[in-house]
RODO-2510 file (C-alpha; in nm, 4 decimals, decimal comma):
residues 472
     n   res          X          Y          Z
     1     m     9,5891     8,6019    11,0059
     2     s     9,6532     8,6967    10,6482
     3     l     9,6389     9,0373    10,4863
     4     k     9,6351     9,0855    10,1051
     5     i     9,6188     9,4191     9,9337
     6     e     9,5772     9,4240     9,5552
     7     p     9,6239     9,7281     9,3236
     8     g     9,3202     9,8624     9,1455
     9     d     9,2403    10,1595     8,9291
    10     g     9,4169    10,4875     9,0194
    11     a     9,4166    10,5375     9,3926
    12     k     9,1935    10,2429     9,4657
    13     r     9,3188     9,9109     9,6293
    14     t     9,1186     9,6054     9,7240
    15     f     9,1938     9,4044    10,0260
    16     q     9,1327     9,0728    10,2175
    17     r     9,1911     9,0046    10,5793
    18     g     9,1511     8,6405    10,6789
    19     y     9,1033     8,5002    11,0215
    20     s     9,1283     8,1365    11,0983
    21     p     8,8532     7,9557    11,3111
    22     e     9,0889     7,9389    11,6069
    23     e     9,1682     8,3178    11,5806
    24     v     8,7889     8,3999    11,5824
    25     r     8,7132     8,1585    11,8603
    26     t     9,0073     8,3028    12,0736
    27     r     8,8691     8,6516    12,0315
    28     v     8,5197     8,5389    12,1268
    29     d     8,6384     8,3563    12,4345
    30     r     8,8479     8,6442    12,5359
    31     t     8,5413     8,8852    12,5046
    32     i     8,3267     8,6405    12,6939
    33     q     8,5639     8,6545    12,9875
    34     e     8,5527     9,0366    12,9742
    35     f     8,1756     9,0200    12,9570
    36     l     8,1556     8,7848    13,2654
    37     k     8,3402     9,0343    13,4791
    38     d     8,0321     9,2477    13,4966
    39     v     7,7668     8,9758    13,5097
    40     k     7,6045     8,8731    13,8426
    41     v     7,4589     8,5328    13,8405
    42     p     7,2820     8,3715    14,1405
    43     g     7,4809     8,0682    14,2607
    44     y     7,8166     8,1839    14,1142
    45     r     8,0831     8,3972    14,2896
    46     p     8,1986     8,7038    14,0916
    47     g     8,4459     8,6068    13,8225
    48     r     8,3483     8,2305    13,8580
    49     v     8,0585     8,2253    13,5989
    50     p     8,1482     7,9711    13,3316
    51     a     8,1760     8,0654    12,9638
    52     s     7,9026     7,8110    12,8895
    53     y     7,6526     8,0496    13,0718
    54     v     7,7038     8,3070    12,7976
    55     r     7,7177     8,0573    12,5124
    56     s     7,3791     7,9104    12,6267
    57     r     7,2029     8,2315    12,6178
    58     p     7,1489     8,3729    12,2591
    59     s     7,1041     8,7357    12,3669
    60     y     7,4295     8,7402    12,5653
    61     l     7,6215     8,5641    12,2882
    62     t     7,4830     8,7985    12,0301
    63     s     7,6228     9,0965    12,2340
    64     v     7,9610     8,9187    12,2536
    65     h     7,9671     8,8616    11,8790
    66     e     7,8742     9,2319    11,8185
    67     e     8,1742     9,3309    12,0397
    68     v     8,4093     9,0996    11,8613
    69     t     8,2860     9,2366    11,5246
    70     r     8,3547     9,5842    11,6417
    71     k     8,7111     9,4921    11,7649
    72     i     8,7964     9,3044    11,4406
    73     h     8,6698     9,6097    11,2403
    74     s     8,9050     9,8325    11,4267
    75     e     9,1901     9,5697    11,4021
    76     v     9,1488     9,5586    11,0261
    77     v     9,1552     9,9271    10,9903
    78     g     9,4806     9,9482    11,1948
    79     d     9,6478     9,6721    11,0057
    80     l     9,5526     9,8258    10,6648
    81     i     9,6864    10,1601    10,7733
    82     k    10,0207     9,9938    10,8815
    83     g    10,0498     9,7501    10,5974
    84     a     9,9389     9,9457    10,2938
    85     g    10,2861    10,0890    10,2433
    86     e    10,1130    10,4214    10,1284
    87     t     9,9130    10,6804    10,2978
    88     v     9,5581    10,5530    10,3403
    89     v     9,3063    10,8324    10,2915
    90     f     8,9843    10,6182    10,2607
    91     l     8,8694    10,2894    10,3856
    92     d     8,5403    10,0981    10,3117
    93     p     8,5424     9,7483    10,4582
    94     a     8,2353     9,5501    10,3382
    95     d     7,9767     9,4857    10,6185
    96     f     8,0289     9,1716    10,8233
    97     s     7,9017     9,0235    11,1501
    98     v     8,0776     8,7556    11,3608
    99     t     7,8569     8,4536    11,4263
   100     e     7,8997     8,1100    11,5766
   101     e     7,9648     7,9792    11,2218
   102     n     8,2802     8,2051    11,1960
   103     e     8,4149     8,0185    11,5010
   104     k     8,3988     7,7026    11,3011
   105     s     8,4765     7,8138    10,9526
   106     g     8,6887     8,1363    11,0040
   107     l     8,6267     8,4843    10,8712
   108     t     8,7310     8,6921    10,5661
   109     v     8,6960     9,0682    10,5838
   110     t     8,7017     9,2316    10,2335
   111     g     8,6698     9,5906    10,1016
   112     i     8,8403     9,8699     9,9243
   113     l     9,0753    10,1442    10,0347
   114     e     9,2200    10,4387     9,8658
   115     v     9,5840    10,5700     9,9052
   116     f     9,7775    10,8826     9,8332
   117     a    10,1355    10,9144     9,7411
   118     l    10,3354    11,1775     9,5617
   119     p    10,4505    11,0562     9,2150
   120     e    10,8139    11,0089     9,1382
   121     n    10,9918    11,3348     9,0352
   122     f    10,7126    11,5340     9,1963
   123     v    10,7663    11,9038     9,0975
   124     y    10,7069    12,1580     9,3809
   125     e    10,9865    12,4063     9,3667
   126     k    11,0775    12,6792     9,1126
   127     i    10,7140    12,6865     8,9880
   128     d    10,6749    12,9637     8,7333
   129     l    10,3817    13,1907     8,8079
   130     s    10,2438    13,5074     8,6583
   131     p    10,4086    13,8487     8,7141
   132     e    10,3087    14,0323     9,0264
   133     s    10,3569    14,3978     9,1332
   134     t    10,3732    14,4979     9,4951
   135     p    10,0512    14,6510     9,6264
   136     s    10,0321    15,0233     9,7232
   137     v     9,7599    15,2395     9,9033
   138     s     9,6211    15,5722     9,7861
   139     k     9,5036    15,8539    10,0041
   140     d     9,1460    15,7869     9,8978
   141     e     9,1771    15,4257    10,0079
   142     v     9,3023    15,5449    10,3404
   143     e     9,0164    15,7840    10,3918
   144     n     8,7547    15,5309    10,2764
   145     a     8,9039    15,2768    10,5262
   146     i     8,8899    15,5399    10,7985
   147     t     8,5253    15,5954    10,7253
   148     l     8,4457    15,2242    10,7363
   149     l     8,6488    15,1660    11,0622
   150     a     8,4723    15,4536    11,2210
   151     k     8,1406    15,2853    11,1465
   152     q     8,2650    14,9497    11,2543
   153     g     8,3786    15,0839    11,5932
   154     a     8,0557    15,2751    11,6620
   155     t     7,8754    15,1819    11,9859
   156     q     7,6094    15,4602    12,0013
   157     f     7,2980    15,4827    11,7836
   158     v     7,2066    15,8056    11,6032
   159     k     6,9384    15,9751    11,8165
   160     d     6,6055    16,1033    11,6400
   161     l     6,6903    15,9256    11,3134
   162     p     6,4082    16,0086    11,0686
   163     a     6,1438    15,7278    11,0419
   164     d     6,1765    15,7293    10,6637
   165     t     6,5518    15,6714    10,6729
   166     a     6,6489    15,4165    10,3975
   167     a     6,8779    15,1355    10,5140
   168     e     7,2358    15,1507    10,4031
   169     e     7,5440    14,9361    10,4652
   170     g     7,6315    14,9220    10,8378
   171     d     7,2757    14,9845    10,9593
   172     l     7,0894    14,7437    11,1920
   173     v     6,7620    14,6326    11,0281
   174     d     6,5030    14,4554    11,2211
   175     f     6,2489    14,2649    11,0162
   176     t     6,0019    13,9846    11,0025
   177     f     6,0016    13,7075    10,7507
   178     a     5,7481    13,4414    10,6234
   179     f     5,7909    13,1536    10,3749
   180     v     5,6718    12,8125    10,2939
   181     d     5,9149    12,5202    10,3399
   182     a     5,8920    12,3344    10,0054
   183     s     6,0268    12,0063    10,1616
   184     t     5,7446    11,9980    10,4367
   185     g     5,4726    12,2306    10,3037
   186     l     5,4833    12,4015    10,6422
   187     s     5,4640    12,7821    10,6797
   188     r     5,7455    12,9342    10,8636
   189     d     5,7888    13,2867    11,0075
   190     g     6,0089    13,4788    11,2465
   191     r     6,1854    13,7956    11,3290
   192     q     6,5558    13,8749    11,2965
   193     t     6,7950    14,1650    11,3257
   194     v     7,0950    14,1805    11,0953
   195     s     7,3723    14,4259    11,0368
   196     v     7,3549    14,5148    10,6647
   197     g     7,6914    14,4225    10,4958
   198     d     7,7942    14,1945    10,7679
   199     p     8,0156    13,9187    10,6001
   200     r     7,7986    13,6507    10,7594
   201     v     7,4910    13,7885    10,5945
   202     p     7,4393    13,6501    10,2340
   203     e     7,4985    13,9250     9,9657
   204     t     7,1419    13,8605     9,8308
   205     l     6,9868    13,9580    10,1640
   206     t     7,2184    14,2667    10,1898
   207     r     7,1125    14,3803     9,8423
   208     a     6,7462    14,3265     9,9281
   209     l     6,7653    14,5383    10,2446
   210     i     6,9635    14,8297    10,1158
   211     g     6,7252    15,1214    10,0417
   212     k     6,4325    14,9856    10,2347
   213     k     6,2545    15,1875    10,4942
   214     s     6,0651    15,0992    10,8235
   215     g     5,7126    14,9936    10,7450
   216     e     5,7948    14,8545    10,3899
   217     s     5,7549    14,4954    10,2903
   218     f     5,8721    14,3107     9,9869
   219     t     5,9119    13,9577     9,8557
   220     g     6,2291    13,7968     9,7140
   221     k     6,4410    13,4858     9,7106
   222     i     6,6184    13,4809    10,0453
   223     p     6,8631    13,2155    10,1831
   224     f     6,7395    13,0596    10,5154
   225     n     6,9015    12,8252    10,7666
   226     i     6,6429    12,5477    10,8252
   227     p     6,6767    12,3465    11,1546
   228     g     6,6498    11,9680    11,1387
   229     e     6,3065    11,8209    11,1893
   230     k     6,4350    11,5488    11,4250
   231     k     6,6487    11,5600    11,7311
   232     g     7,0182    11,5496    11,6188
   233     e     6,9424    11,6206    11,2569
   234     r     7,1624    11,8910    11,1102
   235     s     7,0250    12,2181    10,9786
   236     r     7,0357    12,2918    10,6049
   237     n     7,0605    12,5976    10,3978
   238     e     6,7705    12,6625    10,1506
   239     t     6,6626    12,9611     9,9385
   240     y     6,2953    13,0412     9,9439
   241     e     6,0511    13,2965     9,8030
   242     a     5,9836    13,4940    10,1194
   243     t     5,7896    13,8073    10,2443
   244     i     6,0061    14,0504    10,4402
   245     g     5,8522    14,3250    10,6568
   246     i     6,0944    14,6026    10,7724
   247     l     6,0231    14,6887    11,1473
   248     s     6,2909    14,9318    11,2125
   249     v     6,6247    15,0852    11,0700
   250     r     6,8844    15,1909    11,3349
   251     r     7,2144    15,3593    11,2426
   252     l     7,5264    15,3789    11,4632
   253     s     7,6943    15,7103    11,5093
   254     p     8,0467    15,6699    11,3631
   255     l     8,3551    15,7347    11,5911
   256     t     8,5291    16,0667    11,5508
   257     r     8,8881    16,0618    11,4015
   258     e     9,0226    16,1175    11,7545
   259     e     8,8128    15,8404    11,8969
   260     l     8,9149    15,6015    11,6279
   261     f     9,2880    15,6842    11,6630
   262     k     9,2640    15,6089    12,0417
   263     s     9,0740    15,2865    11,9712
   264     l     9,3372    15,1695    11,7185
   265     l     9,6239    15,2418    11,9644
   266     g     9,4629    15,0590    12,2375
   267     e     9,6631    15,0880    12,5630
   268     r     9,9811    15,2215    12,4089
   269     e    10,1010    15,5766    12,3367
   270     p    10,1577    15,6780    11,9679
   271     a    10,5147    15,6318    11,8366
   272     d    10,6984    15,9388    11,7009
   273     g    10,5303    16,0414    11,3679
   274     e    10,2471    15,7792    11,4146
   275     t     9,9114    15,9158    11,2924
   276     l     9,5634    15,7787    11,2334
   277     e     9,6381    15,7775    10,8639
   278     s     9,9614    15,5945    10,9013
   279     i     9,8083    15,3165    11,1074
   280     v     9,5218    15,2713    10,8668
   281     e     9,7510    15,2795    10,5651
   282     t     9,9545    14,9951    10,7126
   283     r     9,6317    14,8008    10,7756
   284     v     9,5028    14,8478    10,4248
   285     l     9,8425    14,7559    10,2798
   286     e     9,8461    14,4362    10,5060
   287     q     9,5039    14,3472    10,3747
   288     k     9,6159    14,3995    10,0165
   289     l     9,9250    14,1987    10,0721
   290     t     9,7274    13,9114    10,2249
   291     e     9,4984    13,9142     9,9137
   292     t     9,7938    13,9094     9,6796
   293     l     9,9636    13,6251     9,8582
   294     n     9,6494    13,4233     9,8620
   295     r     9,6050    13,4776     9,4937
   296     k     9,9583    13,3661     9,4276
   297     m     9,9037    13,0638     9,6507
   298     e     9,5879    12,9742     9,4601
   299     e     9,7809    13,0048     9,1344
   300     l    10,0575    12,7846     9,2749
   301     v     9,8104    12,5075     9,3815
   302     v     9,6699    12,4997     9,0272
   303     e    10,0220    12,4845     8,8746
   304     v    10,1391    12,2061     9,1041
   305     l     9,8272    11,9937     9,0443
   306     s     9,8537    12,0465     8,6658
   307     r    10,2181    11,9487     8,6374
   308     n    10,2031    11,6280     8,8531
   309     p     9,9673    11,3336     8,7570
   310     i     9,8037    11,2334     9,0796
   311     p     9,5365    10,9724     9,0983
   312     v     9,2248    11,1066     9,2656
   313     p     9,0830    10,9213     9,5674
   314     e     8,7196    10,9552     9,4565
   315     g     8,5834    10,7766     9,7623
   316     r     8,7442    11,0311     9,9877
   317     i     8,6106    11,3119     9,7742
   318     d     8,2533    11,1701     9,8066
   319     l     8,3120    11,1512    10,1820
   320     e     8,4201    11,5137    10,2052
   321     v     8,1109    11,6190    10,0004
   322     s     7,8904    11,4106    10,2260
   323     r     8,0374    11,5868    10,5409
   324     m     7,9649    11,9253    10,3864
   325     k     7,6048    11,8265    10,3211
   326     q     7,5728    11,6932    10,6789
   327     s     7,7050    12,0276    10,8112
   328     g     7,3972    12,1924    10,6383
   329     m     7,5364    12,2967    10,2993
   330     s     7,3002    12,2368    10,0053
   331     e     7,3880    12,0630     9,6793
   332     t     7,4039    12,3896     9,4945
   333     e     7,6584    12,5286     9,7477
   334     i     7,9081    12,2547     9,7027
   335     d     8,1611    12,2782     9,4231
   336     r     8,2936    11,9112     9,3866
   337     e     8,5837    12,0175     9,1693
   338     r     8,6855    12,2748     9,4363
   339     v     8,6557    12,0002     9,7035
   340     k     8,8740    11,7717     9,4881
   341     k     9,1401    12,0316     9,4503
   342     d     9,1511    12,1283     9,8103
   343     t     9,1679    11,7714     9,9277
   344     l     9,4453    11,6707     9,6988
   345     w     9,6375    11,9832     9,8089
   346     w     9,5910    11,8924    10,1742
   347     f     9,7320    11,5509    10,1054
   348     i    10,0240    11,7017     9,9059
   349     l    10,1131    11,9326    10,2043
   350     d    10,1109    11,6416    10,4508
   351     e    10,3319    11,4266    10,2247
   352     l    10,5716    11,7211    10,1639
   353     a    10,6104    11,7589    10,5429
   354     s    10,8497    11,4656    10,5378
   355     k    11,0614    11,6342    10,2570
   356     i    11,0543    11,9943    10,3802
   357     p    11,1816    12,0614    10,7308
   358     v    10,9010    12,2596    10,8770
   359     v    10,8536    12,2851    11,2425
   360     p    10,5847    12,5191    11,3654
   361     s    10,6661    12,7224    11,6798
   362     v    10,4529    12,7118    11,9866
   363     q    10,3244    13,0622    11,9145
   364     r    10,2285    12,9593    11,5650
   365     v    10,0340    12,6591    11,6972
   366     e     9,8584    12,8877    11,9525
   367     q     9,7515    13,1235    11,6728
   368     e     9,6021    12,8349    11,4805
   369     f     9,4326    12,7144    11,7946
   370     y     9,2584    13,0454    11,8673
   371     a     9,1649    13,0860    11,5065
   372     l     9,0018    12,7425    11,5235
   373     i     8,8041    12,8476    11,8378
   374     q     8,6846    13,1495    11,6534
   375     r     8,5613    12,9357    11,3628
   376     a     8,4381    12,6202    11,5527
   377     g     8,3723    12,7392    11,9103
   378     s     8,5558    12,6735    12,2285
   379     p     8,6158    12,3067    12,3296
   380     g     8,5309    12,4120    12,6939
   381     k     8,6196    12,1466    12,9510
   382     n     8,5895    11,8643    12,7007
   383     e     8,9395    11,7189    12,7105
   384     e     8,9012    11,4894    12,4129
   385     r     8,7720    11,7768    12,2003
   386     r     9,0513    12,0026    12,3235
   387     n     9,3151    11,7396    12,2335
   388     e     9,1570    11,7258    11,8842
   389     y     9,1886    12,0985    11,8583
   390     v     9,5546    12,0718    11,9541
   391     e     9,6371    11,8104    11,6968
   392     q     9,4312    12,0002    11,4282
   393     s     9,6209    12,3212    11,5150
   394     i     9,9671    12,1524    11,4768
   395     m     9,8649    11,9995    11,1534
   396     s     9,7158    12,3294    11,0240
   397     a    10,0426    12,5184    11,1351
   398     r    10,2601    12,2726    10,9551
   399     r    10,0590    12,2991    10,6444
   400     r    10,0657    12,6708    10,6384
   401     l    10,4427    12,6738    10,6864
   402     t    10,4708    12,4217    10,3979
   403     e    10,2645    12,6561    10,1761
   404     e    10,4844    12,9431    10,2747
   405     y    10,7962    12,7431    10,1818
   406     l    10,6416    12,6565     9,8429
   407     l    10,5558    13,0139     9,7661
   408     r    10,8888    13,1425     9,8764
   409     h    11,0429    12,8918     9,6339
   410     a    10,8247    12,9716     9,3468
   411     a    10,9488    13,1911     9,0580
   412     f    10,7621    13,5043     8,9177
   413     s    10,8491    13,8526     8,8009
   414     g    10,8354    14,0757     9,1066
   415     w    10,9353    13,7968     9,3484
   416     d    11,2237    13,9997     9,4881
   417     d    10,9903    14,2862     9,5754
   418     f    10,8081    14,0614     9,8097
   419     f    11,0517    13,8010     9,9493
   420     s    11,4102    13,9286     9,9179
   421     a    11,6021    14,1060    10,1905
   422     g    11,4454    14,4558    10,2209
   423     g    11,1375    14,3337    10,0306
   424     l    10,7776    14,4134    10,1321
   425     l    10,7395    14,1254    10,3698
   426     e    11,0505    14,2258    10,5621
   427     k    10,9345    14,5877    10,5724
   428     m    10,6041    14,4736    10,7043
   429     k    10,7830    14,2599    10,9617
   430     w    10,6077    13,9545    10,8382
   431     g    10,8164    13,6608    10,9171
   432     s    10,5330    13,4318    10,8174
   433     f    10,2118    13,5106    10,6361
   434     g     9,9803    13,2095    10,6646
   435     v     9,7969    13,2697    10,9965
   436     l     9,4456    13,4093    10,9789
   437     p     9,4469    13,7575    11,1229
   438     a     9,2127    13,8418    11,4034
   439     p     8,8827    14,0134    11,3101
   440     s     9,0003    14,3351    11,4598
   441     e     9,2773    14,3426    11,2002
   442     q     9,0500    14,3282    10,9105
   443     i     8,8879    14,6073    10,7321
   444     g     8,5453    14,5735    10,5674
   445     q     8,5484    14,1981    10,5146
   446     p     8,7104    13,8910    10,6674
   447     h     9,0386    13,7501    10,5365
   448     n     8,9638    13,4969    10,2858
   449     h     9,2027    13,2035    10,2951
   450     d     9,0535    12,9716    10,0388
   451     h     9,2026    12,6513    10,1678
   452     d     9,0054    12,4878    10,4501
   453     h     9,2758    12,3861    10,6995
   454     d     9,0296    12,2337    10,9350
   455     h     9,0507    11,9277    10,7206
   456     d     9,1492    11,6199    10,9203
   457     h     9,3656    11,3522    10,7735
   458     d     9,1504    11,0620    10,8818
   459     h     9,0716    10,7590    10,6823
   460     g     8,7172    10,8175    10,5861
   461     h     8,5589    10,6178    10,8714
   462     d     8,3147    10,6808    10,9359
   463     h     6,9235    12,5005    11,6544
   464     n     6,5574    12,5207    11,6764
   465     h     6,4899    12,8464    11,4943
   466     d     6,4963    12,9505    11,1270
   467     h     6,7475    13,2197    11,0428
   468     a     6,7250    13,4512    10,7371
   469     g     7,0679    13,5515    10,6271
   470     h     7,3332    13,4254    10,8671
   471     r     7,5384    13,1403    10,7451
   472     h     7,6319    12,8678    10,9890
***
C-alpha cells in the first residue's frame, strides 16, 4: 500500500492511495470467507462452502466487491486522518468500485482533502478590544422586568375578556391560515395557536398579530415550516403571501408581586434583606452581563481572524451550508460569511485546546449535556446517540472554557471592572460564563450565544403538518 499527499491551494490537498493486486485480492478473499459463514448451501456443511461458489455467482461476487469497496473507503479515510500530519476537516475521495479487474491490476483511490492548522506565531492573547463599561440596572428596568416576569409566570386566563380585545405581546392567539405552496402549486391551510412575542415565533408574524381582534382577517407575507413531500425528506422554511383569520385572543392574568416573589424563591426562604426587586435586579444584571460578554467575544473572534492569515477550507464550508439546508433552512436564511467565520473559530478553539490547559469539570459537561437536550431533544434509550451527546458536550465545554480563557486574556479599557479580584464577575459569583442559562433564568428573550457549539469536528463525510410561525 502507498499513500501520497500533495499540497494544493490554501487548505486543499490531493491524495493517492494505491493497492497492489495482491492487496485487493486478499481483501476480497477475506470478505468471501466472512460472507460464507452466513451462507447455507445444500451439499455443503456450514463453513465448508468453497470460495469458488461465490466467485462463480455474479450476484454474490458483486455483494462481496461492494463490501470490500466500503471497507477500503473507510480504510483510506482512516489512513488519511492519521497520515496527513495536519487536522483533516474535509475529505472527498473520488467514487470507485472494486471489481474483478482490480484483483488483477490493483486499485488507486484518489481525491482531495482539506486541512486546518494554526499559522506560525498565531496571535490569540493580549488582543486589543474596544473600551467597555460595566452594565448597571435602573429602577425602571427592574419594574419592567417584574411586569414581564409576572406575565411569563401566569397560568390563569383573564375571565370575561371583551370580545373586541386587541392582541398584545404575551397573548395567546388562535388563528387559521391559508396559502399556495409555490413549489407545488398546492393550496395549504391549517389552524395554529401561538404566544405573541414568543422567541420561537418569527418577528414578522408577531408584528402582524399585534393589534388584531377576534373575527378579523388579513393577508401578509408569513414564514411557514413546510414538511417534506416524501418520507424522510426534511422540512423547509418558506415565506408566502397568506390569509390569516383570527379565531380568538386569550390573555393570561399576571401573577401578583407576592406570587411572583414566591415563584422566584422556589422552595427556599428569602435571605435577610432579599426582596422581589433585589432578585429581579440581579437577573437583569446577569442578562446584561451575558450580552456584554457575548459582544466582547464576538469582537474578539473578528480580531483574531483578522490578525491571523488562515486558509479557508471551502469544501468544509460548503458542507456546513449543505447541512443547514438539509435541516430545513432556506437559502436566504443562510449567511455563508457567518458560517465561514464560525467554522474557522470552532477549528481555532479545537487547535488551541492543545496549547491552553483547559479541563472542563463534570458539572460543566453536565450543563452542556442538558443544554443540548433542550436544543436537540433527549437521546432517550438510544445508547449510540447518548454517547454522541456526551462527546459533543465535552467538546462544547472545552470550547467554551477556551473562549473564556481568550477573553480573560484580552485587553480593553474596563477589563479590571469585569475580571479582576473584586470585579463584576466575582461579585456575581460567576466562576465561568460560557454556559447557556436555563430558560427560567432568562427575561423576555433567550440568551443568544452566537456560536453554534453543536458543531461536530468530523471530516465532512458524508412532521406532517405545516406550521405558521414556529421555527424548527
